[in-house]
N, C-alpha and C positions, 0 to 999 in steps of 0.2 A: 285380660291377660293376653300377652302376645302369643302368636302361634308357635314361636321357638320355645317358650316356656312350657306350652302345652305338650310339645313333642318330647321335651326333656322328662316330664312327668310320665308320659306314656311309656317311654323307654325303660323306666325304672320299675314299673308296676307289673307284677305277674297277673295276667288277665285270665279269668275263669269263665266268663260268659260273654257272648257277643253283645248283650244289652249293656253290660258294664263297660265294655270297650267303647260303646257309643257315648256313654257318659264321660269317659275319660277324654274323648276327643274334643270336648268342649272347654277344658280347663288346662288346664294345664297341670386354748390352756399356760462370810457374813458374821453378822453378829448373831447372838442368841435371839434377840428380839425379831430380827428379820426372818430367821429360820422358823421360829415359833409362829410368826405371822403367816408364813406360807403354809405351814402344816394346818393351822386353824382355817385358812382360806379353803384348802381342799376338803377339810372335814365338813365345813358348812355346805360345800357343794354336794358332797356325797350324802349328807343327811337330808338335803333337799330332794334327792332322788329316792329316798327310802319309802316314799309313798307307794303302797302296793299297786302295781300296774293292773293287776287282775280286778281291783276294786273299781276300775273305771266302768261306768255304765254306758254301754253302747247305745242304749235306748233313750238316754237323757237328751234333753233339748240343748242344742248348741247354736252358736251364731258365728258368722264369718266376719273377720276384721282384717284390715290391712296390716301387714307386718310393718311396724314402725321403723323409721330410719335409725333410731338409736339402738335397735336390736341388731347389731352388726354381725353377730354370730350366724344369723339365719337370713340376713338381708339378700344375699346373692345365691340362695339355695336353689333357685329355678322357678319359683312361683311367688306371687305377691300377696295372697290372702291365706289366712290360717283360721283354724277353728278354736273357739273358746267354749267351755273349758278344754284344755289340752289333755293329752294322755297321762299327764302327771297330776291331774286334778287342779291345776292352776286356773283360777277364774278371772283374776284381775291382771290386766295387761301391764300397767305401770308398776304395781307393787309386787307382783309375783313373777310374771313371765319374763320381762326384760332383765331384772336383776339375776334371776336363776339362769338365764341363758348365758350371761356374762361369766358365771361361775365356771363354765366349761371352756372358756377361751384359751387359758393356758394349756389345756390338754390338746385342743385342736391345733394350736400353734406348733406343737411338736411334730405334726405330720405323721402321727402314729399309724393312720390308715387313710387312704385317699377318699373313702366314703364315710369317715367318722362324722363329718358335718351333716351329711344327708341322714345318717342314722339318728343322731341326737336331735336334729331339727324335726324329724318325723314324729318325735315324741313331744318336744317343746313347742313346736309350731306346726302341727299337722296340717297338711294341705286341705283347702276347703273344696271338697268335691261332694257329689251326691251320696257318696258312701265313705266310710272311715277307711283310711289307708294306714295300716301299721307296717313297721319294718318286718321283713321275713326273718324267720329263725336263722336262715343261712347267712343273711347280712349281719345279724347280731353276732353270730359265731365268728365271722371273718373280722369284724371290728374288735371284738373281745380278745381274740388271739393276738392282735397287734397292739392294742391299747391297754389291756390289763397289765402287762409288764411295766408300762410307763406309770400307771397309778401305783403299782407295787413299789416302784422306785421312790415314790413320794410317801410310802408307808401306808397305802390304802388298798383295800381289796376291791374287786369288781362289785358294784352295788347290787344288792339283792333285787332291787326293782328292775334291774336290767338282766335278770335271769333269762337266758335265751329260750328256755323251754316254754316261757310264757307267750312267745310270739308265734304267729301262725306258720304252719309248714309251707314249703315251697309251692305246693299246689293250690294254696289259697290266694286270695286277692291281697297282695302285700308288696312292699318295696323290696325289690330283690337286688343282689349285688351285680355290678357290671361284670360280665365275663372277662372283659379286657383287663380288669384289675386283678384277676386271679394270678397273673404272672407279672404284676406290676413291679418294676425295678428289680426283677430277678437277677441275682448275681452281683448287685451293688452292695457295698458295705453299709451296715446300719449302725447307729450309735448304741453303745452298751450302757446299761445302768451299772455303775461301778462305784467302788470306794474312791474317795478323792485322791487324785494322783499327787505325787511329790512335787512341791513347788520349791525351787532352789535359786536363791539369790546369789548374784556375783560369782558364778562358777569359774573355775580355771579352764584353760583351753583343753587340757586332757579330759576333763569331766564331760565337756560338750562333745568332743570327738568320740569318746566311749559311748555316749548316749546315741550318737548317729549309728555306730556300729552295732549296738545291741538291739536296736528297734527296727521295725519294718519301714517306718516313715519319719520324716522330720519336716515340719512346715513352720513358716513365720506368718502370724496373723495378728491383727489388732482387734482386741475385744472391746466393745463399747457397752456401757450399761446406762439405761435411762429408766425413769419411773413413769408408770401409767397413772391416770387419774385415780384409779381404785387402789393404788398403792403397791401392787405386785410388781417385782422388777422384771424388766425385759432386757434381753441381751441381743446384741447384733455384732456382726463382723464388719469392720470398716475397710473399705478398699479391697484389693485382691489378696488372695492367699499365695504366698511365695513358697515354692518347693525347694527344699535343700536336698532331701532324699524322698523321691516320689513313691517308691515301692508299689503297693497294689492300689493306691489311690488314683482316682480319675480326675483330671483337671476340671471338668465341667460339673462335677458332683461334690467336690471337697468342701467348698464354702458352705453349701447347704448342709452337708453332713456335720460339720463342726457346729453350725448354728443349732441343729437338732440336738447335738450332744449337750450344749449349754442349757437348752430348755428342758431336757430330760433330767439332767444332773444339776438341779437348781441349787442345792445346798453347796455343792462344790463351786459352782459359778459365782455364788455370792461372795466367796472368799477371794476370787481372782481379780475382781474389779470393783472399785468403790462407786457408789451411785453418782451419776452425772460425769463420770470419768471414762477415759479409754486407756488401754495399756497394751503395748506391743509384747507378744510372747513368742518364744521358740517352743514349739510343741512336738514331742516325740511320742510314739506309741506303736501299738500292734493292731493288725487285723486278725482276729482269732479264727480258728477253724470253722466256727459256725457263721462266719461272715460279719461279725460285729466288730466295730471299731472301739478300742480302749486306749485312752491316753495314759502314759506311764510317767514321764518326767516333763515338767513345765519350767521354763526359764524366763522370768520377766526380763525383757530387754530394755534397759534404761540407756540413756545417752552415755553414761559413764562406763558401761559394760563393754570395753574394748575386746575382752577375751571372746565374747560370743561372735563378734565380727571377724576376729582372727580365725576362729575355728571354722566358720562357714567358708572362708576363703581357702583354708588348708584342706577342707574336705574334698575338694575337686581332685586332689592328688594324694589323698590319704589312703593308706592300706590298713585294713582292720587286722 
């Protein structure tokens, strides 16, 4: 293992004894069918996590294996070897560990917490050291507070197997949260889990101008949908986001923000773009008092929709 990987692990582990420190220094996430498929996808993932964590025997014999290339969720986590069985009781790398790790890719793609990957991988692919390294309770709480609402948006509770009370307290040897993430992205808007916004085809000019006046922001973005090998849809934004009314949005953050909204609100996103296609949209919405972004009215912008183009030109001189 490289020295940089070793330092990354040392920086995340709360150290209790100098002898343990010495050991550490040596290693280092439509139609009915599509919506049903996504619901089933997350249900399988959560059931896979239902194995009681407390049933893991810390005294059992384990072995170290290289994290395989196909295990993309944990490939760049900061270390190259993991223990088997893992903290979820998975013993077979190809039949259990790799498939179960992929179950969590849609959640991680939402960016719900900057250390969500480290937290999940510490359970799925625990680092191979002379001692077991679990996530600290404080790290679990931080990830749960940010990511549980995303699971709830998909209709699922936080898994019982990830009950934060089951993890060691801060003073024990465990994977702790980075202090620099405690104020991560403070003040920036975050995507809301919401009911699907109104999609309006071929609006008249007045309708579009009224939407500009009634909402905090208006942007033009091209949404693209493609399929991954496992079948779950993935959404992207093609090109740049164009601001009609910027409002509280920040230019450097808006594209990422809208992408997160699509990944969190998958059932809504499934309706907006057909698989393998892209669609230009005029999007309007609010930034709520709690700092979350909610889309309100969506206008598909087809080539024949001259009224949207007229409204965007008139907006520069329009008075609400």
